[in-house]
Each structure stands twice: as C-alpha cells, then as structure tokens.
C-alpha positions in Angstrom: -0.8 43.2 39.0 2.1 40.6 38.5 4.9 41.8 36.2 5.5 39.3 33.4 8.3 41.2 31.7 11.4 42.6 33.5 14.0 44.7 31.7 17.6 44.5 32.8 19.7 47.5 31.8 23.4 47.5 31.2 24.0 49.3 34.5 22.3 46.4 36.3 19.1 48.2 37.2 15.7 46.6 36.7 13.0 48.5 34.9 14.8 51.8 35.6 17.4 53.4 33.4 19.3 56.5 32.6 18.5 58.1 29.3 21.6 56.7 27.6 21.5 53.1 29.0 21.0 50.0 26.8 18.8 47.0 27.5 21.0 44.1 28.4 18.4 41.4 28.9 14.6 40.8 29.0 13.4 38.4 31.7 10.1 36.7 31.3 8.2 35.7 34.4 6.0 33.2 32.6 6.4 31.6 29.2 2.6 31.1 29.0 2.1 34.9 29.0 4.5 35.3 26.1 2.8 32.4 24.2 -0.5 34.1 24.8 0.9 37.4 23.5 2.2 35.7 20.4 -0.9 33.7 19.8 1.0 30.4 20.3 0.7 27.5 22.8 3.5 26.8 25.2 5.5 23.6 25.0 4.4 22.7 28.5 0.7 23.0 27.6 1.2 20.9 24.5 3.0 18.3 26.5 0.4 18.2 29.2 -2.4 17.8 26.7 -0.5 15.0 24.9 -0.1 13.1 28.2 -3.8 13.5 29.0 -4.7 12.2 25.5 -2.5 9.1 25.7 -2.8 8.2 29.4 -5.8 5.9 28.9 -3.6 3.7 26.6 -0.6 3.4 29.0 -1.6 -0.1 30.2 -2.2 -1.5 26.7 0.8 0.2 25.2 3.5 0.7 27.9 5.9 2.3 25.4 3.7 5.4 25.5 4.9 6.1 29.0 8.5 6.2 27.7 7.3 8.3 24.8 5.9 11.0 27.1 9.1 10.9 29.2 11.1 11.4 26.0 8.9 14.4 25.1 9.4 15.9 28.6 13.2 16.0 27.8 12.3 18.0 24.6 13.2 15.1 22.3 11.2 13.6 19.5 10.6 9.9 18.5 10.7 9.2 14.8 10.6 13.0 14.4 7.2 13.1 16.2 6.8 15.4 19.2 3.9 16.0 21.6 1.9 17.8 19.0 1.5 14.4 17.3 -0.4 12.8 20.1 -3.5 12.3 17.9 -1.3 10.4 15.4 -0.4 7.9 18.1 -4.0 7.4 19.0 -4.8 6.9 15.3 -1.9 4.3 15.2 -3.5 2.5 18.1 -6.8 2.4 16.2 -5.0 0.8 13.2 -3.5 -1.9 15.4 -6.8 -2.7 17.1 -8.5 -2.8 13.7 -5.9 -5.2 12.4 -6.2 -7.5 15.4 -9.9 -7.6 14.8 -9.3 -8.7 11.2 -7.2 -11.6 12.4 -9.8 -12.7 14.9 -12.3 -12.7 12.1 -9.9 -14.6 9.8 -9.9 -11.7 7.3 -6.1 -11.6 7.6 -5.2 -9.6 4.4 -6.6 -6.3 3.3 -5.4 -3.5 0.9 -3.9 -0.7 2.9 -6.1 2.1 1.3 -9.3 0.0 1.8 -8.3 -0.4 5.5 -7.6 3.3 5.7 -11.0 4.3 4.4 -12.7 1.8 6.8 -11.0 3.3 9.8 -10.7 7.0 9.0 -12.9 7.6 5.9 -9.7 8.7 4.3 -7.8 6.4 1.9 -4.4 8.1 2.6 -4.4 8.7 6.3 -3.1 5.3 7.3 0.1 5.5 5.2 1.2 8.5 7.3 1.1 6.5 10.5 3.8 3.9 9.8 6.4 5.4 12.2 4.0 5.4 15.2 2.6 1.9 14.3 6.2 0.6 14.0 7.1 1.8 17.5 3.9 0.4 19.1 4.5 -3.0 17.5 8.1 -3.1 18.7 7.2 -1.7 22.1 10.5 0.0 21.9 11.3 3.7 21.1 14.8 3.0 19.9 14.1 0.0 17.6 15.5 0.2 14.1 12.9 1.9 11.9 11.4 -0.3 9.2 10.0 0.6 5.8 6.3 1.2 5.8 5.5 -1.9 3.7 7.2 -4.1 6.3 5.2 -2.5 9.1 1.9 -3.0 7.3 2.7 -6.5 6.2 3.1 -7.6 9.9 -0.5 -6.6 10.7 -2.0 -8.0 7.5 -2.2 -4.9 5.3 -0.6 -4.6 1.8 -0.2 -2.5 -1.2 0.1 -5.5 -3.5 -0.5 -9.0 -2.2 2.5 -11.2 -2.6 2.4 -15.0 -3.2 4.2 -17.5 -1.0 7.4 -18.8 -2.6 8.3 -22.4 -1.9 11.2 -24.6 -3.1 12.2 -28.3 -2.8 11.4 -31.8 -4.1 8.3 -32.3 -2.0 4.5 -32.7 -2.6 2.2 -29.9 -1.4 -1.5 -30.2 -0.9 -3.4 -27.2 -2.3 -7.0 -26.2 -2.6 -7.5 -27.7 -6.1 -4.4 -29.8 -6.7 -1.8 -31.9 -4.9 1.5 -31.9 -6.7 5.3 -31.7 -6.4 6.8 -28.3 -6.5 8.2 -27.0 -9.8 11.9 -26.1 -10.1 13.6 -24.0 -9.1 10.6 -22.7 -7.0 6.8 -22.2 -7.1 4.6 -19.4 -5.8 1.0 -19.6 -4.5 -1.6 -17.6 -2.6 -1.2 -18.2 1.1 -4.7 -19.5 1.6 -4.4 -22.1 -1.1 -1.6 -24.0 0.7 -3.0 -26.7 3.0 -0.3 -29.2 4.0 2.8 -31.2 3.2 2.1 -34.7 1.8 5.7 -36.0 2.0 8.0 -36.2 5.0 10.8 -33.7 4.1 14.3 -33.9 5.7 13.8 -30.4 7.0 11.6 -27.3 6.6 13.6 -24.1 6.5 12.3 -20.5 6.4 14.5 -17.9 4.8 14.2 -14.2 5.4 15.9 -12.7 2.4 14.8 -13.1 -1.3 18.3 -13.2 -2.7 19.2 -16.0 -0.4 16.0 -17.9 -1.1 16.6 -17.8 -4.8 20.2 -19.0 -4.4 19.1 -21.9 -2.0 16.2 -22.7 -4.2 18.4 -23.3 -7.2 20.8 -25.4 -5.1 18.2 -27.5 -3.2 15.2 -27.7 -5.6 15.9 -31.4 -6.2 16.4 -32.3 -2.6 13.8 -33.7 -0.3 13.3 -30.5 1.8 11.0 -27.5 1.9 12.3 -24.0 1.7 9.8 -21.1 2.4 10.6 -17.4 1.8 9.2 -15.3 4.6 9.0 -12.1 2.6 10.9 -10.2 5.3 8.5 -9.8 8.2 5.9 -12.5 7.8 2.3 -11.4 7.4 -0.6 -12.9 9.3 -1.6 -14.8 6.1 1.9 -16.2 5.8 1.9 -17.2 9.5 -1.4 -19.0 9.2 -0.1 -20.9 6.2 3.1 -21.8 8.0 1.2 -23.2 10.9 -0.9 -25.4 8.6 2.2 -26.7 6.7 4.3 -27.7 9.7 1.3 -29.1 11.6 1.1 -31.6 8.8 4.6 -33.2 9.2 5.9 -35.5 11.9 7.5 -34.0 15.0 10.8 -35.6 14.0 11.2 -33.3 11.0 13.4 -30.3 11.9 12.0 -26.8 11.4 14.6 -24.2 11.0 15.0 -20.5 10.3 17.7 -18.6 8.5 17.6 -14.8 8.8 19.7 -11.8 9.4 21.9 -11.6 12.5 20.5 -8.2 13.5 17.6 -7.0 15.6 15.1 -7.3 12.7 16.3 -10.8 11.9 16.0 -12.1 15.5 12.6 -10.4 15.9 11.3 -12.2 12.8 12.7 -15.4 14.3 10.6 -14.7 17.4 7.4 -14.4 15.4 8.1 -17.7 13.5 9.1 -19.5 16.7 5.6 -18.5 18.2 4.0 -20.2 15.2 6.3 -23.2 15.4 5.3 -23.6 19.1 1.6 -23.3 18.2 2.1 -26.3 15.9 3.9 -28.3 18.5 7.4 -27.8 17.0 10.6 -26.1 18.2 12.2 -23.7 15.8 15.9 -24.2 15.3 18.4 -21.5 14.2 20.3 -22.1 10.9 23.5 -20.2 10.5 22.3 -17.5 12.9 24.9 -18.0 15.7 27.6 -15.2 15.8 30.3 -17.9 15.8 29.1 -18.9 12.3 30.2 -15.5 10.9 33.7 -14.9 9.8 35.4 -11.7 11.0 35.5 -9.8 7.8 31.7 -10.0 7.4 31.0 -8.6 10.9 29.8 -5.1 11.5 29.9 -3.5 15.0 26.6 -3.0 16.8 25.7 -0.4 19.5 24.9 -1.5 23.0 21.2 -0.8 22.5 21.1 -2.9 19.3 22.9 -5.7 21.0 20.5 -5.6 23.9 17.5 -5.9 21.6 19.1 -8.7 19.5 19.8 -10.6 22.7 16.2 -10.2 23.9 14.7 -11.3 20.6 17.0 -14.3 20.4 15.9 -15.3 23.9 12.3 -14.9 23.0 12.8 -17.2 20.0 14.0 -19.9 22.4 17.7 -19.6 21.7 19.4 -18.8 25.0 22.9 -19.8 23.7 22.6 -17.4 20.8 21.3 -14.7 23.1 24.4 -15.0 25.3 26.7 -15.1 22.3 25.2 -12.0 20.8 26.0 -10.0 23.9 29.6 -11.2 23.6 30.1 -10.7 19.9 28.4 -7.3 19.7 28.0 -7.5 15.9 25.5 -7.8 13.0 25.6 -9.2 9.5 23.1 -9.4 6.7 22.0 -12.8 5.3 22.9 -12.0 1.7 26.6 -11.9 2.7 26.4 -15.5 3.9 24.8 -17.1 0.9 
C-alpha cells in the first residue's frame, strides 16, 4: 500500500522516532488523498473540470484560453476562480441571447425579463456582469465597467433612456418632423428616422456633463450633437446609422470621448456604424497633443496598449501612435 503521509522527526528520521522526539514536518505524497480525507476537492481537480467545461467555447471566445492559463497560475480574474466555470458558460448564454435579439430587431429588453427568459430566474443575469464584460472586451485585463454599461452594450437595461440631441436642425420622427428644442431634446431611439437639414457636422459626445455644456453653447448652430450615453446600446447604434445615412457624404461625422481605453473602445463601436453608413468617423479633441500637461494622468503599459489598439480599430492610426508615445489618459469632463 502506498504511503500518503510521511512524518519527519526532529532528528531527521522518517516515520521512526525516539520517545522524546518531536514531529518537525508532515509530508503529503498526494494532495488528492488529503482532499478526500477532508471531504474537499483539490484545486487541480477543480481546474481540470473548469477547462473541460469551457474548452468547447475556446474558438468562439479565445479569451477563455487565457482565463484557464491564469487559473493555472492560481490567480483569479474579476475575483472569479476555476470554481466559477459555470458562471462563464452562463455569461456566454447571455451574449448569444442578446445577439439573437439584435438579429430579430428586438434590440432592447429589461434586464430582469431577459434573465427570466434565459435562466427562469429574474436575478441570475445581474450577477454575471464581470464575466460578460471580459467576454465582450476579449481581454482579461481591460478596465472593469459598471454593470449597467455592460448590459447597455448588448441591449439590456434597467430603465430605458431616451436619446438626447441638440442643435438647430430638423429631425424626422415617426409622428412629427420638427426643429429640435433648446437647449436639447430627448426621444425614444426607434422614433428618430432621419435628418432633414444638411448640418455643418454631426458630433457624438460620450459624457453627459460635456453634452449639456455643448448643447447650451451650440443649440442655435446648424449642427447636430448626439449624447452616446456612455457605451452606445444596440438601439442607439441603429438610430445613429439611420441619421447619418440621411445626410450627404460631405458632412463631417465626429466623435468626442474620453482619452482612455473605454473612450477609444466606444469610438471603435461608433466608427463601425459610421462605416456601415458609408461615412468615416473623425476624432474631435481626442488626440493626446490636444491635452495640456496639467490635465494628463499617467497610464500603465497595458492600458496604453489597449488604448492604441482601439484607436487603430477606430481608423485613427496617427492617434494610435501618439497614444503609445504620450502614455496618458484624461477624462472628457476636464476638457469641456
């Protein structure tokens, strides 16, 4: 029979002692045997089971490979270890469900209704925000976002928010075509159908404080400002594509957001929609050279790499290169 426990006495002998010796050390031949004795599962067994559960999703969600490698180093991701493997599978179910909503044009749904449809549990979905966030970013080290930002990106919400617009332009809506009120107006996303006038520019703004400031300043100018609500929802993105598809190609479409990884990632999403409508998204005050020294905050190498990658994905190679040199971030509110 294999010995699983070996006693080392203070005289150096193994499993043999004089009557007055003390035990110096207990050696375990197998952790599994100890785990069985204690009625627990070993870390290795939990890790192996997690890999087996997630392996079928490696091709669809490559970040899961990195996740399992991180677990093998006895590290967690968003405080989730290998015992949370089922939560990651549930997060994948949420993303697949949300993609199905978009394909069916049902692009907005209350979060608890969605949770019941998927899990027959109205509260399960809200616990999955960290895993869903990582899967959407496809990056283990991306800056964590609040749950509401995560859900909004895939078309789920606690309370549906209207789209805020500002500028002296006429907007075609489902029941009325009229010039926007001052300093701004707000409507359901699905009600906004097109831009009747030819504005001097269409500018999306990431932050609410900045939007209100610019709305007061430009509400009488022939332009259109659109608040993104942070990360734009599928309903917002569909509305945006309709609006910019209705204007001539000569009208500049611009985006003004945070100079950080979240801001450039939002720009990437909006750039995709601009391209879909045959337009090229231009940055507005998002080049590091636009930022004075006292407003800059140093950024880590990982953050800089992600910022540069997102800026390049937005179609801004000059900004991507400048970000790698500047190694800084700044929030939009400080620039208004």
